[in-house]
N, C-alpha and C positions, 0 to 999 in steps of 0.2 A: 510318395517314397514309392520307389523301386524294388524289388529282392526277385532274386533270380529263384527258381524252383527250387532248385538244390538247398539253398539256406533257408528257404522254411522249411525243406522237410529236417533239415538240421537242428532247425527251433523248435521240433514239435516230437524228435525221435521219429522221425517217420523216413521210409523208404520209396525212392522216386522212382520213374516210369515212365519213360517219355523222354522228351528234351527237357534236360537238368537245368540248361542255360537260358531256359522262357522266363524273360520276364512277368511279375506281379506287379499291379498296381494296385489294386482294392479286393473285398469279398463281395460273396453278393450271392444271394439265395439261383437257384436252378432256371428260375422264371425268367428274373432280370440281369441275370448278368453279362458281362456283353465280351470284349474283345481286354484281353490285360487281369481281368478279372478271374478270380478262385473262388469256387464253387463248393458244397461238401453232399456227401450221398452215407444216409447214414445206416442203411438197408442193401446187401449187398445183391438182395432177388430183383433189385429195383434199378440196376445198371443199366437196361434200354432208356431212363430219362437221361442219359449223359449225352445219347445221341442227338437232342432236340435243345439242348443249351448251348449257350452261345461265349460261353467262359471258356478259357484257354487253358484251366486246371481245374483239377478236382480232389477235393479229400475224401476217402474210401476208407472201409474195414479192409482188414487184414485179407479176408476173404475175397475181391475182386482181383480177377488174377489181368483180363482184358477191359481195357477201354477206348472209344474212341478221340480222346484226348490223355494229356498228361494228366499223370494222378499220383498222388502221395498217400502210400498205403499206413493205416494206423489202425493199434490197436482200439483206440476210441475217437471217432471223426469231429461227436459233440467237443467235447476239450480238445481238439486240435485247432479246429476250426475257431474257437472261441480262441484261444492262443494268438494263432493267427491274428486273426480281426485284430486285437488288443495290441500286438505289436503293430499293426498299420494308423490305428487312432490315439496311440498316446504320445503325449505332447508333455515333456517336461512343464514342471512348473518352473514360470520366472516371476519372482518376487519384485514388483515392481514400486516401489517404495511405501512410504507412509503418506496419507492423504492430507494435504494441508493443514485441512481442519481442524 
C-alpha cells in the first residue's frame, strides 16, 4: 500500500512539512528505515538522530521545527506512529466459509 505524506498527516491530525506528495510505503524504526519508510522521533532534543536515518519521512513532536527530511508534526508521536502502522498492516476480515468436516 502506498500513501502520500499529506494523507498520513490528515490521518493523525498532524502538520506535514516538506514534500507533501512524498509516497510512503511502510513504517520502520530510525535505524532500519529505508527509502519509502516513515519513522518517528519522540524527543525534540534528539533531532540530530534524523540525519542518520535513511527513512523518507518522520513523525516528530510539535516542538521540532527543522528536519533534514519530510516530517509530520504531532502532539503525541507514539500515538501517531501507532495509527500509521495500523493503517499499513490492517487486513479486512474475509470469511472463507465453513470447513466441510
